[in-house]
N, C-alpha and C positions, 0 to 999 in steps of 0.2 A: 501492500499498499504506499502511497507517496505522501509526503505532508503538503497539506494544500495552506493558502494563506492565513493568517492571523487576522484576518480583514473577512474572510468569506463568512458565509452563512452555511447551516443544513438546513435542508427542508425534510423534517419528520412524516414520513410517511402517514398516513391517517389510518384506525383502525375500523376494524370492518364492524358496522351498529349489531348490537346482538339484539335479540330479540325481546328477551328478558330480563335485560339489563337493569338494575334497581335504578338507577338514576339517569338522567338524559345522556342519551350516548356521545360519548367524543366524534364529533364531525368536521371541524375547522381547528387543526394546529396551528398554531403561527409560527414563522421560522422566528428561530431564536440563533443570538450571537453565539457563534462557539468559536474558541481562538484555534482548535484542532479538528477536523474532520475524521481526524485517522484513530483508532482504539491502538493500533502498532505505535503512530507518535506519542500520544499521551502513557504509553506504558514506559518508552523510553524515558520520558520526564519522569514519571512514578520511581522508577528504578533509580533514578537517580536521585531524589529528593526526599523517599521515603523508605525507612528502615526495613528490611528483609521481613521482620519479625512481623510484621504486619499484612498476615496472608490474606490475599484474593481469590474468593472461589472460581472468578469468573474475569476472562482479558480483556473485557466488556465496560466502557465507560456511557454513563447514564446523561442522557440531555431533557428526557421528556418520561413521563408516567405519570396516569389515568389508572385507577381502578384497580385492576390486578394485570394491565398487561404496562410496559415500558419500553420506549424507544433507544439506541444507544446513538452514540454521535455519528454513528455515519448513517443512520435513519432506518436501522434494522430493526424490527418491532418483532416484541419476545411477549411470551406470556408469564407471567411472575407467579410459581408455586413457591417462594420461601418467605414473600413477603418483608425485607429486610429483617429478617432470623425473627420472625411470630410480633414482628410490631405494627403490621399495616392490617390489624383485622377490618377496620373500619375502609381498607382500599387508601390508594396511592391519593393523597392530594382531595379525600373527601371536603365537597364544599361547605360544608356545615360546620367542618373542623378547620379549615383555610381561613375561614372569613370570621371565624370567631377570634382566632391568633391575629388576622388584620385589624378587627377593631381593636384590641387589645393595644397593641404596636402604634396606635393612633393618641393613645391616652399615656403610657409610659411601659418601657421596656423591661427596667430593674431599679430596682432602691434597696436590693437585699431584705430582705423578712426579718433579719437579726436587728436593720436599723429603722428601716422606716416599714412601718406593715403595711398590708393591702390585703382587700376583699377576696381575690380568687381563691390566695391560698386560703383560706378560710371556710371559703365555700365548699372547694373542693375536698377538704379534710372532712368537711359534715357531709358531703356525699358517698365518700370512701367507707368511714365508721356506718352509715344506714345502708349500704352495699353488705358490706362483711359479715360472713357468719356469726351468731351469737346474740344472745338478748341481753346480754352486762354492756355497761357504759365503756364506749372505746373514743380514742385518740389517734389522730393520723401526726406522724412528719413526712415532710417532703423533702427529696433532695434529689440527685441529677440523674445518677445510674443506678441499675441493678446492683452492681458489685458494693455502693455505699448504702445501700438500703442493707444486705444482707451482715454489713460489717457494724449498721448502725443496731440490728436488732441483737446482735450480740452482744453490744454494748448494753443495751436496754437488760438482756436478760439476765448478763452479768450484775446489773447495778440491783436488780429488781431482788435474784437469789441472794448476791453476797457469794457466789460459787465462780469458779475460774472455766468449770472444763464444757467443752462444746462435742456430741457424739454426730457425726454425719456419716454417709454412706456412700458402698463401692458405688463408680458410675457418677457420681452424683457432680454438677455444676453450679457452683455458684458464685464464681467471678476471679480476675484476674489480679488484682488485690495481694497481699503477701497474706491475710488472715484470710482469704474468700479459696486464695490456693491451696492454701491449708485446710480447708472443707472440702477442695474440687477432690472427686474418685477418680483423677485421671492424669497418668503424668505427659502423655506425649499429644498434643506439643506443650499443653497448657503450664505444666511443671518442670520442666527439662529446663537443669543445668541452673534454678533459682533459689533455691532452698539456702538455707536451712528455712524451717517454717514454722509461726508461732505455736507455741506449746500447749500442752492442753486439750489439744482436739485427738478424739479417736473416731477408729473406722468402723463402721459395723457393715455386714453383709445385706445388699440390696436383695432381697425376694425376688428371685427371677427363673422361672422354667426354664429360660435360654440355658441358663448355666447350671439348672439341676438345684436349684435352691428354694425349699419351700416357705412358706410364710414360719412354719414349727422351724424349721431349720435356722430362720432371719433371726428369730425370736429366741432359739436356744444358745445361737452365736452371739444376741446383743446382752442375755442375761450373764451370758462367760463372761463377755467383756466389763460387766461391772461389777465380779467378781475378783478378776485378774489385774485390771489394769485405772477403770475407769471408776471409780468411789462415788457410788451414786450422792452423797451425799456432798460432792464437791462437784458436779455435774448441775450447768446452768441449763445447758438448753438441748435438746433435739433437733435437728431440724434436717427438714424434708422436703424433696421436691415430686409432691403428688403425683407427678406422670414425671417421670425422667426426659431431661430436652437433648442435652449434650450427649447423656448418655443410651439414647436409642428410643424415645417415647416408649419405657414403656410404664403403664399406670401400676401406680403400689394397690396391692390387693385393699380390699375393703378391710378386710379381718384384720389384716395389718397394721393399718390407718387406727382403726378402734384400739388395740392391742397398746400402741404408742403412746395413746392418747391416756390409759391408763396406768400404765406404766408411768408415767409423767405424774398424773395423780397421786400416786404413792407416794414418790419420792418427793416430789414438790420441784419437777423438772419443769419450765417452759418448754411447749411444743414449738416451733417455729414452719409455717411451710412457707413454702420458698414457691412462690406462685408469678415469679418474672415471667417465664414462658407458656404459663399454663393462664394466667389470668384472664379477664374482659372478655369471655366468653370464646374462648378458643376449645373449653372443652363442651361446650353447649351450655356451661353454668356462668353466674359470672368469676368463679374460683372454682377448680378442681378439686380442692377436698369437700365440697358442699355434696359431691357424688357419695360419698363415705359417712356421710352426717356428724362425719366428726367437726369441732371447734376449736380451733389451734389458739395458743394465746396469740402469739405473732404471726404476719401475714408480711412478707415483703412481694413487692408489685413494682412493675414499670413497663417495659418495651409499648403493648398495644393500649394501655390507659390514654395516652392522647395521638395518637394514629399518628405517629411519626414527629412529635416534637420530645426533646428529651428530658427527662421528668421520671422519678421515680417514689418511692415510699413506703413506712412502715406505717402497717395497721396492728393496733393491738390492745387489748385489755386497758381500759384508762390506768388503774391503780399500776398494771405496769410500768404505764410509757412514764408516768410520770415520777419512776423510779431516780433517773439523771436528775441532777442539780441545774437549776439555770443556768446557762451558757455551756451545758455538756454535751447538749445536741443542736443540730443546725450547721452551715454552710453557706459560702459566700452565695451561690448560686442556686442553690435546695430551693424548691418552689417556685421558680420563674415564673414572673407572672404570666409573659405569652403563653407558655407549657400551660400553665393552670386554666387559663382560657382553651385551648385545642382538647384539655382533657375532658373539660366539664362537656365540651362539646362532644366529643366522643362518645361518652357514656349516653349521652340523649340518642345520639344515633345507634348505637346501640339494642337501647332499651326501644326507640321509637321505628328503627326497622325491622326487629325482631331477629336480632342477627344470634341469639343464641339458639330458638330453635332451627334457626339458619344454617348454625355450627353442626347439629345432629344432623338434617340431612343432609348437609355435605358429608360429613363422616361418613355416613349409610351409603352413601353413593359412590365415593373412593374406596370402602371395601371390598362393595360387589363389582368393581369395574374392574380392580385390582385383581380380584379370584379371577373373572373371565381371562384378563389379560395372559396370566399367567400360565391359564391354562393352555393357551392360546401359542405362545410366542416365546415362554422357556418355561415349558413344564418340570417339575420337580425343583425348580430352583428359589421359586419365592417361597420360602420355608414359613413365615408368620407375617401377617398382615394384623395391626393391632393398635387399639389406642383408645380415646375419650373422643364423643365428638369429632368435632373437622380438626383434633389431634390424632392423626392417624402417621403409621411409618409402616414400612414393606420392606423385608430383611430378604436378602439374597445369600445363598450358599450355595456350595458346590455342588452337591446334588443332597438327595433327600436322607438316604440310608446313612450318611455323616453327619450332615447338616454341618459341616465346615463351615464358616463363616466366608465368604466370597466379594473381600474387599475390591477387589481388582474388577470382577465384575460391576459392581456398585459405582466405581470410578468410568467407566466405559459409558454405564448409562448415561451418568451425567454429563459427559464430554458431548453424546451423539443428540443427547435431548438441547443441549445448549446451540448445536451446529442445527438444530431444526426451529430452532424457535422457542425453547421451555426452559427456565429457570430454572434447577431443581438441587438441594442439597443435603450429602450424606449426613451420616449422625451414627452412634454407639460406638462400644469400646473397642470394636474388631473393623469401624466404619464400613459394616455394610449394609448398613441399612439408609433408605431412605426419608425423610421426613416430610408429611405438607404443612404448609404453613401459608396457603392460598389464602389471599383475604376473605372474608364472610361475604363481602361485597359482592363479589364475583357473578356472573350470571353464569346460568346451566352451559349457554353456548361456549363459551370462552373455556369452563371449566374441562367439558366433553374435548373443546377442540384442543386440549393442553392434553387429557389423557389420550388423544388417538396419535399427539408426538412421544409422549411416554411409550405405546406399543410400539412403534415405528423405532425408536431409541431401544427398545429391551430387544427387537429381533434383531437388530443392527448390531453389539453389543456381543450376543451371544454368538450370531456368525463369525465375525473377527475375532473373540475369545479362543473359538473351536478353532481358525485357522492359524495362532499366533504357535 
C-alpha cells in the first residue's frame, strides 16, 4: 500500500441498511479528514511511537463506527463482534449517549469531584445504587478504569474488615496494575516478568468442567487453602468474576456462588463480584451475579456502563463503603462529568430499548447458530458453546476424543474472519476460545451477516490447517 498525502481525505463506504435496525440506519457518511489513508503507513508510525507491550488484535485503524459496524482508514467495512472488549453494549456512538456527553461538554468538562462537586456524579451513584442487587442501603465510588475499581474494592474491604488477605481464582482477570495483576490468574502476557506482586493474595481453583474441576472439588480446595495458607480471620475479601472474561467466558456455577456467599458470611469476609466485563446487560441482567440469586458486598463496574466513555466504579453496602476515612478514596479524574452524563444515558438506553431481553435473544441465537455451523464446517472441532445471555463463547479443540485445546485453529479463524470483514477476539487460558461481545443494539441482519462470515472463516481455517 502506498502512503497518501496528509491533506487528502478518505470516503467511508456506506453500510447496507438493515431492515431490523434498532435505530435509524446509517445512510449518509461524511468525508472525514484522515492524515494517512493506509493502515500499513499508520502501523509503521505506531511501531515507532508506541511500546510493543501495547498489543493490538488487528492491524487496522478506525476512522468511523456506527452501532455494530466499523470502517477503517482505507474505507473497508467490518462487522464488530468485539465492541471495544465488551464496552459497547449500546453500540458505537449511540445517539443518546453521544448527545448527553456533548450537552455536558457545553457546561463543564472537569472540576475534580474532590474539589468542586457536580450533580452528574451524584445522579449516577444514585442510579447504580438502585440497580445493584440487594435491598440494603448502598453507596457508589466512581473512578476511571476497571483496574482502579478493583484496587479500590480491595482497599475498602481491607478497611472494613481490618484484614489484609484476598482470595482470587485461577483463570481470572482483574487488571494490569501490580495489585490487580497479583489477583489475575494468568501469567502470559499479563504477569510475565513484572513480579513480585503484593503479598497476602491467595489463589483458589475455579470450578471448570473443562479441567475436570467440579464445584465440590473447588470448594474442597478452597477449604484446604484456608487450613494451610489463607487463615480465614486474616482474609478481607474473596473476589470472583461471575463469568470469567479473559479466562474463557465460563460462568460460575450458581451453587458455587451460593457456597461462596455462605463461606464469606461464616468468616466475616467481603464477597466482591467483578462485573467489569459481565455487567450492564451483557448476560441478560444488569449484573451477572443476579442469575445466582447471590447478593455480593461489593461490585466492581466499568466497560459498558457509559457506552464507550471511560468510567468505572465500586458499588457496595453503605456501611462497608463508609469504612475509609475522608480523603482515602477518589482520584483526579474519577467520575468525570462527561462520562457520568454518558453513563446515565447508556443506562436509559439499556432500560428503554429492552437490551436485557435482547441480550438473552442474541445469546440463544448465537448458541443455535454456532452448533449448526460447527456441525457443517468443522465437525468435532467446536468442543463447547457456553455463556449467559449475550456473553457467549465457542471453544476449539483438535478433536473430540482428546479435547486438546487448539489455539492455532482459533488464531486462523480470527485472521480469516478479519480478511472477510468480521472482527473477533479470542480468550481462555489456552487461547482456544472465541468470545462474543457484539453490541446488544445490533440488528438481526448484521448479526447473521457476521455469522455467515464466521462460517466461511472457520471453513477456510480448517482447510488451511489441514494443508499446513
